C-alpha positions as CSV (number, residue, x, y, z in Angstrom):
1,X,-16.6,132.2,-88.3
2,X,-13.1,130.7,-89.3
3,X,-12.2,127.1,-90.2
4,X,-9.2,125.7,-88.6
5,X,-7.4,122.7,-90.5
6,X,-5.4,120.5,-88.4
7,X,-1.5,120.3,-89.4
8,X,-0.2,117.6,-92.1
9,X,0.8,114.1,-90.9
10,X,-1.1,114.3,-87.5
11,X,1.1,117.2,-86.3
12,X,-0.4,120.3,-85.1
13,X,0.8,123.4,-86.9
14,X,3.4,125.6,-85.2
15,X,6.1,123.1,-84.1
16,X,7.2,119.6,-83.6
17,X,5.9,119.4,-80.2
18,X,2.6,117.8,-81.5
19,X,0.5,119.9,-79.1
20,X,-2.8,121.4,-80.5
21,X,-1.8,125.0,-80.3
22,X,-5.0,126.1,-82.0
23,X,-7.3,123.6,-80.9
24,X,-6.8,120.8,-83.9
25,X,-5.7,117.6,-82.7
26,X,-4.1,114.6,-84.4
27,X,-7.1,112.4,-83.8
28,X,-9.6,114.7,-85.8
29,X,-9.2,112.4,-88.6
30,X,-8.2,115.1,-91.0
31,X,-11.2,117.3,-90.2
32,X,-10.9,120.8,-88.8
33,X,-12.8,122.6,-86.0
34,X,-15.2,125.5,-86.7
35,X,-14.3,128.2,-84.1
36,X,-16.1,131.6,-83.7
37,X,-14.1,135.0,-84.3
38,X,-13.7,137.1,-81.2
39,X,-16.8,139.6,-80.7
40,X,-14.5,142.2,-79.6
41,X,-15.9,144.5,-82.4
42,X,-19.5,144.0,-81.3
43,X,-21.5,146.8,-79.6
44,X,-22.8,144.5,-77.0
45,X,-19.0,143.2,-76.0
46,X,-18.2,144.4,-72.5
47,X,-14.8,143.1,-71.2
48,X,-15.1,139.6,-72.6
49,X,-18.9,139.6,-71.6
50,X,-22.1,139.9,-73.7
51,X,-24.5,142.4,-72.7
52,X,-26.9,142.3,-75.4
53,X,-29.7,140.8,-73.1
54,X,-29.0,143.5,-70.6
55,X,-29.2,146.1,-73.1
56,X,-32.3,145.0,-74.7
57,X,-34.1,144.4,-71.1
58,X,-32.2,146.5,-68.6
59,X,-32.7,145.4,-65.1
60,X,-34.7,142.2,-65.9
61,X,-31.9,139.8,-64.5
62,X,-31.4,140.6,-60.9
63,X,-28.6,138.3,-60.6
64,X,-26.6,140.8,-62.9
65,X,-27.0,143.7,-60.4
66,X,-23.9,145.2,-58.6
67,X,-23.9,143.9,-55.2
68,X,-22.2,147.0,-53.8
69,X,-24.7,149.3,-55.3
70,X,-27.5,147.2,-54.2
71,X,-25.9,147.1,-50.5
72,X,-25.4,150.7,-50.3
73,X,-29.0,151.6,-51.7
74,X,-30.6,149.1,-49.2
75,X,-28.6,150.8,-46.5
76,X,-29.8,154.3,-47.6
77,X,-33.4,153.1,-48.1
78,X,-33.5,151.6,-44.6
79,X,-32.2,154.9,-43.2
80,X,-34.7,156.9,-45.1
81,X,-37.4,154.9,-43.6
82,X,-36.2,155.4,-40.0
83,X,-35.6,159.2,-40.7
84,X,-39.2,159.3,-41.6
85,X,-40.4,157.3,-38.6
86,X,-38.7,159.7,-36.3
87,X,-39.7,162.7,-38.5
88,X,-36.3,164.2,-38.8
89,X,-35.7,167.2,-40.7
90,X,-33.5,167.4,-43.9
91,X,-30.6,168.8,-42.1
92,X,-30.8,166.2,-39.2
93,X,-31.1,163.4,-41.8
94,X,-28.2,164.7,-43.8
95,X,-25.9,165.1,-40.9
96,X,-27.2,161.5,-39.4
97,X,-26.6,159.9,-42.8
98,X,-23.1,161.4,-42.9
99,X,-22.2,160.0,-39.7
100,X,-23.7,156.6,-40.4
101,X,-21.9,156.6,-43.9
102,X,-18.6,156.8,-42.1
103,X,-19.2,153.6,-40.0
104,X,-20.2,151.2,-43.1
105,X,-17.7,150.0,-45.5
106,X,-17.2,152.2,-48.6
107,X,-18.7,151.3,-52.0
108,X,-16.6,148.5,-53.4
109,X,-15.3,147.7,-49.7
110,X,-16.9,144.4,-49.7
111,X,-16.6,143.0,-53.3
112,X,-13.3,141.1,-54.2
113,X,-13.7,142.4,-57.8
114,X,-13.8,146.0,-57.0
115,X,-11.5,147.7,-59.3
116,X,-11.2,151.5,-59.2
117,X,-10.1,153.1,-62.4
118,X,-6.4,153.9,-62.9
119,X,-7.2,157.6,-62.3
120,X,-10.3,157.9,-60.4
121,X,-12.2,160.7,-61.9
122,X,-13.7,161.5,-58.5
123,X,-10.3,161.8,-56.7
124,X,-10.0,165.5,-57.3
125,X,-13.5,166.4,-56.5
126,X,-13.2,164.2,-53.4
127,X,-10.2,166.2,-52.4
128,X,-12.0,169.3,-53.0
129,X,-14.5,168.3,-50.4
130,X,-17.3,166.0,-52.3
131,X,-17.7,163.5,-55.0
132,X,-20.2,163.8,-57.9
133,X,-23.3,161.8,-57.6
134,X,-22.7,159.9,-60.8
135,X,-19.2,158.4,-59.9
136,X,-19.9,157.3,-56.3
137,X,-19.3,153.8,-57.3
138,X,-16.2,154.0,-59.6
139,X,-15.5,150.5,-60.2
140,X,-14.3,149.5,-63.9
141,X,-16.8,146.7,-63.9
142,X,-19.7,148.8,-63.0
143,X,-22.3,149.6,-65.8
144,X,-25.6,151.4,-65.2
145,X,-26.2,149.3,-62.0
146,X,-24.9,146.1,-63.5
147,X,-21.6,144.4,-62.8
148,X,-20.0,143.1,-66.2
149,X,-18.4,140.3,-64.6
150,X,-21.7,138.9,-63.9
151,X,-22.7,138.9,-67.4
152,X,-22.5,135.8,-69.6
153,X,-19.1,135.3,-71.1
154,X,-18.7,136.3,-74.8
155,X,-18.1,133.1,-76.9
156,X,-17.6,135.2,-79.9
157,X,-19.2,136.4,-83.0
158,X,-22.7,135.1,-82.9
159,X,-26.1,135.7,-84.7
160,X,-26.8,139.0,-82.5
161,X,-23.5,140.4,-83.2
162,X,-23.8,144.3,-84.1
163,X,-20.9,146.3,-85.1
164,X,-20.0,148.7,-82.9
C-alpha cells in the first residue's frame, strides 16, 4: 500500500489548477488517502482482472464462462444428440457437422469483445487446411473456458497477492 499526502496550502501536487491529480483533495483536512499499489505483478492478475477465485475453484462461477465457447459447445452437443438419434456413421456425422458449422456464426462472431491476437497462431494452419483444436477460439480474453473480462476487476495488491 502507499500513502498519498495532500499538497501544501490546500493545493494538490502537480500544478496550480488545484485539481486532485492523485486523489487528494483540498477538503481532506490535511489527511492523506491510503491507496493500493497496482496488482500487475500478482500471479492472479489477468488484464486488469483478478483470477484468484477461478484459479482456486475452476468452473465454479458459471457467470465467468465464455459465452462464445458455451454457444458452440451447446450447438455441437445438440448436433451429437441428433446424429445419435438418426444413427449416423462417423463419416456422415462429420460431413453434416462441417456443413452445419458453415451456417452458424464463427467462434467470436456474436461477442462484442472478441479480440483475435495480433498474429493469429491458427492463421497458417487454417490456410493449410485446418486449425488446431487447441486454438479454435483464439480470442485474447479467453483463458481455459473463461472470459477474463467477466472476472472481477483487480483493485490492486490485496491480502491474496502472490508474486508471479
